[in-house]
C-alpha positions as a Python dict, from the first residue, in 0.01 Angstrom:
ca = {
    (1, 'M'): (0, 0, 0),
    (2, 'K'): (130, 345, 80),
    (3, 'N'): (-183, 427, 281),
    (4, 'K'): (-153, 107, 476),
    (5, 'W'): (200, 190, 590),
    (6, 'M'): (93, 540, 696),
    (7, 'Y'): (-191, 396, 904),
    (8, 'L'): (47, 151, 1078),
    (9, 'L'): (295, 431, 1148),
    (10, 'I'): (34, 645, 1324),
    (11, 'I'): (-92, 356, 1534),
    (12, 'S'): (265, 270, 1638),
    (13, 'L'): (334, 626, 1749),
    (14, 'M'): (15, 632, 1958),
    (15, 'I'): (105, 308, 2133),
    (16, 'M'): (463, 425, 2203),
    (17, 'A'): (336, 751, 2355),
    (18, 'G'): (91, 571, 2585),
    (19, 'C'): (-172, 838, 2505),
    (20, 'S'): (-508, 809, 2678),
    (21, 'V'): (-673, 980, 2383),
    (22, 'K'): (-839, 744, 2135),
    (23, 'V'): (-836, 818, 1763),
    (24, 'S'): (-1078, 602, 1566),
    (25, 'N'): (-1174, 565, 1202),
    (26, 'L'): (-857, 738, 1093),
    (27, 'M'): (-910, 647, 733),
    (28, 'S'): (-1271, 571, 647),
    (29, 'K'): (-1408, 573, 303),
    (30, 'K'): (-1490, 943, 333),
    (31, 'G'): (-1158, 1029, 498),
    (32, 'S'): (-1327, 1124, 830),
    (33, 'E'): (-1145, 1114, 1166),
    (34, 'N'): (-1297, 1102, 1520),
    (35, 'L'): (-1127, 1185, 1850),
    (36, 'T'): (-1258, 1024, 2170),
    (37, 'L'): (-1186, 1191, 2506),
    (38, 'T'): (-1281, 1074, 2853),
    (39, 'G'): (-1413, 1333, 3098),
    (40, 'D'): (-1638, 1396, 3399),
    (41, 'I'): (-1996, 1522, 3422),
    (42, 'Q'): (-2029, 1852, 3609),
    (43, 'N'): (-2321, 2081, 3691),
    (44, 'N'): (-2316, 2453, 3621),
    (45, 'I'): (-2260, 2608, 3965),
    (46, 'I'): (-2375, 2963, 4045),
    (47, 'S'): (-2253, 3106, 4375),
    (48, 'A'): (-2483, 3327, 4582),
    (49, 'T'): (-2226, 3589, 4680),
    (50, 'S'): (-2268, 3884, 4916),
    (51, 'T'): (-2174, 4230, 4789),
    (52, 'V'): (-2228, 4385, 5134),
    (53, 'S'): (-2112, 4305, 5486),
    (54, 'G'): (-2312, 4248, 5802),
    (55, 'K'): (-2493, 3997, 6021),
    (56, 'I'): (-2721, 3732, 5869),
    (57, 'T'): (-3072, 3786, 6010),
    (58, 'E'): (-3251, 3531, 5788),
    (59, 'M'): (-3137, 3197, 5646),
    (60, 'N'): (-3420, 3043, 5447),
    (61, 'K'): (-3260, 2751, 5262),
    (62, 'E'): (-3073, 2437, 5364),
    (63, 'Q'): (-2820, 2224, 5177),
    (64, 'G'): (-2989, 1988, 4931),
    (65, 'E'): (-3303, 2203, 4912),
    (66, 'P'): (-3434, 2303, 4566),
    (67, 'V'): (-3472, 2674, 4484),
    (68, 'K'): (-3646, 2875, 4215),
    (69, 'K'): (-3499, 3180, 4049),
    (70, 'G'): (-3559, 3478, 4281),
    (71, 'D'): (-3607, 3272, 4598),
    (72, 'I'): (-3456, 3439, 4904),
    (73, 'I'): (-3164, 3238, 5035),
    (74, 'A'): (-3050, 3474, 5311),
    (75, 'V'): (-3096, 3830, 5440),
    (76, 'I'): (-2816, 4045, 5583),
    (77, 'D'): (-2919, 4307, 5843),
    (78, 'P'): (-3023, 4612, 5634),
    (79, 'T'): (-3105, 4851, 5923),
    (80, 'N'): (-2832, 5107, 5854),
    (81, 'Q'): (-2891, 5107, 5480),
    (82, 'K'): (-3266, 5153, 5531),
    (83, 'Y'): (-3189, 5463, 5735),
    (84, 'V'): (-2966, 5593, 5454),
    (85, 'V'): (-3244, 5536, 5199),
    (86, 'D'): (-3498, 5714, 5422),
    (87, 'Q'): (-3269, 6015, 5446),
    (88, 'L'): (-3213, 6019, 5071),
    (89, 'Q'): (-3589, 6003, 5011),
    (90, 'A'): (-3634, 6306, 5237),
    (91, 'V'): (-3368, 6494, 5040),
    (92, 'V'): (-3541, 6408, 4712),
    (93, 'H'): (-3876, 6534, 4844),
    (94, 'M'): (-3715, 6857, 4961),
    (95, 'K'): (-3534, 6915, 4629),
    (96, 'K'): (-3851, 6837, 4436),
    (97, 'A'): (-4055, 7083, 4643),
    (98, 'K'): (-3791, 7350, 4592),
    (99, 'L'): (-3795, 7299, 4214),
    (100, 'E'): (-4174, 7308, 4199),
    (101, 'E'): (-4175, 7625, 4405),
    (102, 'L'): (-3928, 7793, 4170),
    (103, 'Q'): (-4122, 7681, 3865),
    (104, 'A'): (-4449, 7809, 4012),
    (105, 'G'): (-4300, 8144, 4107),
    (106, 'S'): (-4306, 8326, 4441),
    (107, 'R'): (-4624, 8297, 4644),
    (108, 'P'): (-4789, 8616, 4776),
    (109, 'Q'): (-4727, 8496, 5132),
    (110, 'Q'): (-4352, 8477, 5068),
    (111, 'I'): (-4345, 8831, 4932),
    (112, 'E'): (-4547, 8954, 5231),
    (113, 'Q'): (-4306, 8783, 5469),
    (114, 'A'): (-4008, 8939, 5291),
    (115, 'Q'): (-4175, 9281, 5308),
    (116, 'A'): (-4238, 9237, 5681),
    (117, 'H'): (-3875, 9139, 5727),
    (118, 'V'): (-3763, 9456, 5546),
    (119, 'R'): (-3990, 9669, 5765),
    (120, 'A'): (-3853, 9509, 6082),
    (121, 'I'): (-3493, 9583, 5981),
    (122, 'E'): (-3585, 9938, 5882),
    (123, 'A'): (-3735, 9989, 6227),
    (124, 'K'): (-3422, 9848, 6387),
    (125, 'L'): (-3202, 10080, 6182),
    (126, 'E'): (-3416, 10382, 6268),
    (127, 'E'): (-3393, 10291, 6635),
    (128, 'L'): (-3013, 10267, 6618),
    (129, 'Q'): (-2989, 10595, 6435),
    (130, 'A'): (-3224, 10761, 6684),
    (131, 'G'): (-3015, 10648, 6979),
    (132, 'T'): (-3063, 10420, 7276),
    (133, 'R'): (-3418, 10338, 7384),
    (134, 'P'): (-3546, 10525, 7692),
    (135, 'Q'): (-3608, 10198, 7873),
    (136, 'Q'): (-3240, 10106, 7847),
    (137, 'I'): (-3132, 10442, 7984),
    (138, 'E'): (-3385, 10417, 8267),
    (139, 'Q'): (-3253, 10073, 8360),
    (140, 'A'): (-2896, 10202, 8355),
    (141, 'Q'): (-2995, 10497, 8573),
    (142, 'A'): (-3158, 10257, 8820),
    (143, 'N'): (-2835, 10055, 8830),
    (144, 'V'): (-2641, 10372, 8903),
    (145, 'R'): (-2875, 10462, 9189),
    (146, 'A'): (-2846, 10112, 9331),
    (147, 'A'): (-2466, 10125, 9310),
    (148, 'K'): (-2465, 10470, 9475),
    (149, 'A'): (-2687, 10343, 9755),
    (150, 'Q'): (-2452, 10051, 9806),
    (151, 'L'): (-2154, 10282, 9818),
    (152, 'D'): (-2330, 10511, 10066),
    (153, 'L'): (-2421, 10212, 10275),
    (154, 'V'): (-2069, 10075, 10309),
    (155, 'T'): (-1925, 10418, 10382),
    (156, 'S'): (-2182, 10504, 10650),
    (157, 'G'): (-2229, 10350, 10992),
    (158, 'N'): (-2468, 10067, 11067),
    (159, 'K'): (-2819, 10164, 11180),
    (160, 'E'): (-3105, 9942, 11286),
    (161, 'E'): (-3343, 10119, 11049),
    (162, 'Q'): (-3101, 10062, 10760),
    (163, 'I'): (-3072, 9691, 10841),
    (164, 'E'): (-3450, 9653, 10851),
    (165, 'Q'): (-3485, 9840, 10524),
    (166, 'A'): (-3218, 9618, 10371),
    (167, 'K'): (-3418, 9308, 10469),
    (168, 'N'): (-3727, 9453, 10305),
    (169, 'N'): (-3525, 9532, 9993),
    (170, 'V'): (-3411, 9168, 9975),
    (171, 'S'): (-3771, 9044, 10003),
    (172, 'I'): (-3892, 9286, 9736),
    (173, 'A'): (-3602, 9196, 9501),
    (174, 'Q'): (-3665, 8822, 9553),
    (175, 'E'): (-4036, 8857, 9467),
    (176, 'A'): (-3956, 9063, 9159),
    (177, 'L'): (-3700, 8802, 9049),
    (178, 'N'): (-3945, 8515, 9099),
    (179, 'S'): (-4207, 8694, 8891),
    (180, 'Q'): (-3959, 8770, 8616),
    (181, 'Q'): (-3837, 8407, 8616),
    (182, 'I'): (-4194, 8297, 8535),
    (183, 'T'): (-4205, 8552, 8251),
    (184, 'Y'): (-3869, 8433, 8119),
    (185, 'N'): (-3976, 8068, 8128),
    (186, 'F'): (-4290, 8154, 7932),
    (187, 'E'): (-4098, 8352, 7668),
    (188, 'N'): (-3842, 8072, 7641),
    (189, 'T'): (-4120, 7818, 7578),
    (190, 'Q'): (-4272, 8047, 7315),
    (191, 'Y'): (-3936, 8084, 7144),
    (192, 'N'): (-3877, 7706, 7131),
    (193, 'K'): (-4220, 7658, 6974),
    (194, 'A'): (-4154, 7936, 6721),
    (195, 'L'): (-3813, 7790, 6638),
    (196, 'T'): (-3974, 7452, 6563),
    (197, 'L'): (-4235, 7616, 6339),
    (198, 'Y'): (-3965, 7815, 6160),
    (199, 'N'): (-3752, 7504, 6098),
    (200, 'E'): (-4060, 7334, 5952),
    (201, 'G'): (-4120, 7633, 5724),
    (202, 'I'): (-4451, 7728, 5885),
    (203, 'I'): (-4361, 8079, 6005),
    (204, 'P'): (-4125, 8337, 5850),
    (205, 'K'): (-3794, 8455, 5996),
    (206, 'N'): (-3930, 8793, 6106),
    (207, 'E'): (-4188, 8628, 6336),
    (208, 'L'): (-3911, 8418, 6492),
    (209, 'D'): (-3702, 8735, 6536),
    (210, 'Q'): (-3989, 8908, 6718),
    (211, 'V'): (-4029, 8615, 6961),
    (212, 'E'): (-3653, 8602, 7010),
    (213, 'L'): (-3648, 8976, 7088),
    (214, 'K'): (-3907, 8922, 7363),
    (215, 'L'): (-3697, 8640, 7504),
    (216, 'D'): (-3382, 8854, 7498),
    (217, 'T'): (-3566, 9138, 7676),
    (218, 'A'): (-3696, 8897, 7939),
    (219, 'A'): (-3346, 8754, 7985),
    (220, 'K'): (-3194, 9100, 8031),
    (221, 'Q'): (-3459, 9195, 8282),
    (222, 'L'): (-3405, 8867, 8467),
    (223, 'S'): (-3032, 8931, 8476),
    (224, 'S'): (-3090, 9285, 8605),
    (225, 'L'): (-3321, 9160, 8881),
    (226, 'E'): (-3069, 8891, 8976),
    (227, 'Y'): (-2811, 9167, 9006),
    (228, 'Q'): (-3049, 9379, 9218),
    (229, 'L'): (-3125, 9084, 9449),
    (230, 'E'): (-2758, 9005, 9493),
    (231, 'N'): (-2691, 9373, 9558),
    (232, 'A'): (-2969, 9385, 9821),
    (233, 'K'): (-2830, 9076, 9991),
    (234, 'Q'): (-2483, 9228, 9998),
    (235, 'Q'): (-2621, 9548, 10147),
    (236, 'Q'): (-2796, 9352, 10420),
    (237, 'A'): (-2482, 9151, 10490),
    (238, 'L'): (-2267, 9461, 10503),
    (239, 'L'): (-2503, 9635, 10742),
    (240, 'Q'): (-2511, 9334, 10970),
    (241, 'K'): (-2136, 9282, 10990),
    (242, 'G'): (-1999, 9626, 10905),
    (243, 'S'): (-1796, 9733, 10603),
    (244, 'T'): (-1427, 9670, 10539),
    (245, 'S'): (-1198, 9886, 10329),
    (246, 'Q'): (-1200, 9618, 10058),
    (247, 'E'): (-1582, 9616, 10043),
    (248, 'I'): (-1584, 9995, 10016),
    (249, 'S'): (-1340, 9972, 9723),
    (250, 'V'): (-1561, 9716, 9550),
    (251, 'A'): (-1871, 9932, 9598),
    (252, 'K'): (-1683, 10231, 9456),
    (253, 'A'): (-1576, 10026, 9150),
    (254, 'N'): (-1935, 9905, 9092),
    (255, 'Y'): (-2063, 10261, 9112),
    (256, 'D'): (-1803, 10378, 8858),
    (257, 'A'): (-1889, 10091, 8621),
    (258, 'A'): (-2263, 10169, 8639),
    (259, 'N'): (-2193, 10534, 8559),
    (260, 'A'): (-1976, 10434, 8262),
    (261, 'Q'): (-2252, 10207, 8125),
    (262, 'L'): (-2505, 10490, 8158),
    (263, 'K'): (-2281, 10731, 7968),
    (264, 'L'): (-2227, 10473, 7691),
    (265, 'L'): (-2601, 10428, 7643),
    (266, 'Q'): (-2662, 10800, 7646),
    (267, 'S'): (-2402, 10847, 7371),
    (268, 'G'): (-2606, 10632, 7127),
    (269, 'A'): (-2530, 10335, 6894),
    (270, 'T'): (-2185, 10289, 6741),
    (271, 'K'): (-2112, 10339, 6373),
    (272, 'Q'): (-2038, 9967, 6338),
    (273, 'A'): (-2383, 9870, 6465),
    (274, 'I'): (-2552, 10113, 6225),
    (275, 'S'): (-2341, 9989, 5932),
    (276, 'A'): (-2430, 9627, 6013),
    (277, 'A'): (-2801, 9714, 6023),
    (278, 'R'): (-2775, 9889, 5687),
    (279, 'A'): (-2605, 9584, 5533),
    (280, 'E'): (-2879, 9360, 5672),
    (281, 'L'): (-3141, 9592, 5522),
    (282, 'D'): (-2971, 9580, 5181),
    (283, 'Q'): (-2972, 9200, 5191),
    (284, 'A'): (-3339, 9189, 5288),
    (285, 'N'): (-3430, 9428, 5005),
    (286, 'A'): (-3234, 9214, 4758),
    (287, 'Q'): (-3424, 8904, 4871),
    (288, 'L'): (-3754, 9086, 4832),
    (289, 'K'): (-3657, 9199, 4484),
    (290, 'L'): (-3563, 8841, 4391),
    (291, 'L'): (-3900, 8710, 4508),
    (292, 'R'): (-4087, 8976, 4315),
    (293, 'S'): (-3895, 8910, 3993),
    (294, 'G'): (-3929, 8532, 4018),
    (295, 'A'): (-3666, 8261, 3968),
    (296, 'T'): (-3428, 8283, 3673),
    (297, 'D'): (-3372, 8005, 3421),
    (298, 'Q'): (-3030, 7945, 3574),
    (299, 'T'): (-3180, 7905, 3920),
    (300, 'I'): (-3439, 7657, 3795),
    (301, 'S'): (-3172, 7463, 3602),
    (302, 'A'): (-2954, 7446, 3912),
    (303, 'A'): (-3250, 7321, 4119),
    (304, 'Q'): (-3327, 7058, 3854),
    (305, 'A'): (-2965, 6943, 3859),
    (306, 'E'): (-2976, 6913, 4239),
    (307, 'L'): (-3295, 6707, 4216),
    (308, 'D'): (-3145, 6478, 3948),
    (309, 'Q'): (-2838, 6422, 4163),
    (310, 'A'): (-3052, 6343, 4469),
    (311, 'V'): (-3264, 6096, 4266),
    (312, 'A'): (-2949, 5924, 4138),
    (313, 'Q'): (-2815, 5893, 4492),
    (314, 'L'): (-3149, 5752, 4608),
    (315, 'K'): (-3150, 5495, 4327),
    (316, 'Q'): (-2798, 5391, 4418),
    (317, 'G'): (-2898, 5362, 4783),
    (318, 'E'): (-3201, 5148, 4694),
    (319, 'N'): (-2986, 4921, 4476),
    (320, 'T'): (-2746, 4877, 4766),
    (321, 'L'): (-3041, 4801, 4995),
    (322, 'N'): (-3153, 4525, 4755),
    (323, 'N'): (-2808, 4368, 4786),
    (324, 'Y'): (-2881, 4287, 5151),
    (325, 'T'): (-3125, 4021, 5024),
    (326, 'I'): (-2939, 3723, 4873),
    (327, 'V'): (-3150, 3544, 4610),
    (328, 'A'): (-3110, 3245, 4379),
    (329, 'L'): (-3015, 3357, 4029),
    (330, 'E'): (-3143, 3040, 3860),
    (331, 'D'): (-3353, 2732, 3934),
    (332, 'G'): (-3139, 2470, 4103),
    (333, 'I'): (-3039, 2287, 4418),
    (334, 'I'): (-2838, 2417, 4715),
    (335, 'I'): (-2525, 2200, 4707),
    (336, 'S'): (-2335, 2390, 4976),
    (337, 'K'): (-2420, 2639, 5252),
    (338, 'N'): (-2124, 2820, 5402),
    (339, 'F'): (-2287, 3035, 5675),
    (340, 'E'): (-2555, 3002, 5942),
    (341, 'L'): (-2809, 3241, 6099),
    (342, 'G'): (-2629, 3503, 6310),
    (343, 'D'): (-2296, 3474, 6128),
    (344, 'V'): (-2122, 3792, 6010),
    (345, 'V'): (-2021, 3799, 5644),
    (346, 'N'): (-1792, 4027, 5447),
    (347, 'I'): (-1811, 4161, 5093),
    (348, 'G'): (-1738, 3873, 4856),
    (349, 'S'): (-1847, 3598, 5094),
    (350, 'V'): (-2013, 3302, 4920),
    (351, 'I'): (-2332, 3237, 5114),
    (352, 'A'): (-2429, 2925, 4920),
    (353, 'D'): (-2363, 2742, 4592),
    (354, 'V'): (-2651, 2651, 4361),
    (355, 'A'): (-2625, 2371, 4104),
    (356, 'V'): (-2836, 2487, 3811),
    (357, 'V'): (-3103, 2238, 3708),
    (358, 'N'): (-3062, 2085, 3358),
    (359, 'E'): (-2736, 2274, 3290),
    (360, 'V'): (-2482, 1991, 3269),
    (361, 'Y'): (-2151, 1967, 3083),
    (362, 'V'): (-1857, 1730, 3037),
    (363, 'V'): (-1510, 1852, 3128),
    (364, 'C'): (-1221, 1689, 2943),
    (365, 'Y'): (-876, 1772, 2804),
    (366, 'I'): (-776, 1767, 2437),
    (367, 'P'): (-413, 1744, 2320),
    (368, 'T'): (-302, 2075, 2174),
    (369, 'E'): (-221, 1923, 1835),
    (370, 'Y'): (-597, 1882, 1777),
    (371, 'L'): (-702, 2238, 1862),
    (372, 'D'): (-707, 2353, 1502),
    (373, 'K'): (-964, 2083, 1420),
    (374, 'I'): (-1234, 2180, 1673),
    (375, 'Y'): (-1457, 2489, 1703),
    (376, 'Y'): (-1723, 2650, 1922),
    (377, 'N'): (-2078, 2507, 1911),
    (378, 'Q'): (-1946, 2199, 1734),
    (379, 'E'): (-2182, 1903, 1774),
    (380, 'V'): (-2022, 1598, 1937),
    (381, 'S'): (-2140, 1261, 2064),
    (382, 'V'): (-2146, 1200, 2440),
    (383, 'K'): (-2164, 846, 2579),
    (384, 'T'): (-2254, 783, 2944),
    (385, 'S'): (-2387, 486, 3140),
    (386, 'L'): (-2734, 615, 3051),
    (387, 'G'): (-2675, 605, 2676),
    (388, 'I'): (-2553, 824, 2389),
    (389, 'Q'): (-2670, 1178, 2317),
    (390, 'T'): (-2560, 1489, 2131),
    (391, 'G'): (-2372, 1773, 2298),
    (392, 'K'): (-2215, 2102, 2192),
    (393, 'L'): (-1861, 2222, 2245),
    (394, 'N'): (-1912, 2556, 2428),
    (395, 'F'): (-1582, 2622, 2605),
    (396, 'I'): (-1217, 2610, 2497),
    (397, 'A'): (-960, 2731, 2752),
    (398, 'L'): (-731, 3016, 2651),
    (399, 'K'): (-428, 2866, 2827),
    (400, 'N'): (-280, 2520, 2780),
    (401, 'E'): (-179, 2300, 3071),
    (402, 'Y'): (-52, 1954, 3152),
    (403, 'T'): (-308, 1678, 3137),
    (404, 'P'): (-449, 1629, 3492),
    (405, 'K'): (-313, 1322, 3671),
    (406, 'D'): (-652, 1154, 3693),
    (407, 'K'): (-698, 1197, 3316),
    (408, 'Q'): (-355, 1081, 3193),
    (409, 'S'): (-179, 756, 3124),
    (410, 'T'): (180, 690, 3232),
    (411, 'S'): (329, 870, 2934),
    (412, 'D'): (85, 1164, 2949),
    (413, 'S'): (254, 1332, 3245),
    (414, 'K'): (446, 1569, 3020),
    (415, 'R'): (184, 1606, 2753),
    (416, 'I'): (33, 1952, 2701),
    (417, 'A'): (-347, 1962, 2679),
    (418, 'T'): (-630, 2220, 2669),
    (419, 'K'): (-941, 2212, 2887),
    (420, 'I'): (-1275, 2200, 2700),
    (421, 'K'): (-1640, 2175, 2805),
    (422, 'V'): (-1927, 2008, 2623),
    (423, 'A'): (-2279, 2117, 2712),
    (424, 'I'): (-2548, 1848, 2742),
    (425, 'D'): (-2924, 1892, 2744),
    (426, 'D'): (-3034, 1701, 3056),
    (427, 'Q'): (-3407, 1780, 3078),
    (428, 'K'): (-3480, 1478, 3297),
    (429, 'G'): (-3203, 1563, 3542),
    (430, 'K'): (-3057, 1212, 3544),
    (431, 'L'): (-2693, 1305, 3486),
    (432, 'K'): (-2504, 1371, 3809),
    (433, 'S'): (-2174, 1540, 3887),
    (434, 'G'): (-1884, 1296, 3890),
    (435, 'M'): (-2022, 1054, 3631),
    (436, 'T'): (-1777, 949, 3359),
    (437, 'A'): (-1850, 1028, 2995),
    (438, 'D'): (-1676, 963, 2662),
    (439, 'V'): (-1684, 1251, 2416),
    (440, 'E'): (-1640, 1165, 2049),
    (441, 'I'): (-1537, 1467, 1840),
    (442, 'P'): (-1540, 1468, 1457),
    (443, 'L'): (-1214, 1623, 1344),
    (444, 'N'): (-1301, 1681, 977),
}
């Protein structure tokens, strides 16, 4: 009798509350209790999201189209990232070659090149210590003579023979300049070729220095001949129109400057130039000594660390490059496509949504007073229009909420509930999103 009254009391409370939740078999022979909840069928949705930004250059799938895991849904323009990867690959190759070279030791050719470099600097130092080269002094003396002739010209009267000679001097200077221009162009071409070979590691620095010295010499000679031609033209012009006091002053200043340059060259190299050459020789000898002794363990370890870092950066770059291809993560069906070919997307943009095949679950809400009677992976009974089958409780929300309006009766509006999901094995793919299902949960 006591049990009967308890049963009637519970039923009365349920009716008064207007609860949409059904409690059946409250007191069976075994004391079992079942809770029936009404929910909706939903598919497991996996979004194909972009982790990079750019313009869509390929769009391979349409809404409603089935996809397999790994199928390409879209491609975002990877041009810039491909360039980055190419550069990183070049760095890795360079670092690897450097490490292998250190591990193998110095090649005889490298030592020979270093020795040649030392000899070249020694010769340069000896030349500085010995004084200015005779050719430089001869050129300076020629400049002095030319300046003196100019000064004499502007201070003397105009003569027909002088004017004719001045014209001849202009012609001779022009021919010499044209010839030297050809020589300079040739040496400049040779230097550019040598510079390319040096940058590619084909020739040593001392060979490049020798070619550069020839170019510098040709440039100085070209500059000197340009000066001589201009001087000859000025002489001719002065003879033809006569000299002013200002022109005489300029000629006097040029003559004084040429004399000063000659004296400077005759006095020899400065102490600073000799000290710089000695420092350069010390550095070259140190490099030669390093090549002869071979790389140290620390040097090899540092090279290995540089290679490891370059490889890691390359791997990261390749991973980023892969992100420009958007693929399906599971077998399923495209249920939404949010962008078209040519659209620009940002990081985090959802390109498409894929409903995973055979992964179906029921979403429903359980009153909080029943939470302590359910558990994860609990087997429950699911009833749909297609029949009854077994499901598993695989999700229980961490936060409680009010029962959704479409899942509550009139008196449920203030009732606290918890969202749960029940997974169903739908191998035949007959269950569709939006279908209604009743979930019967054993509570004991």
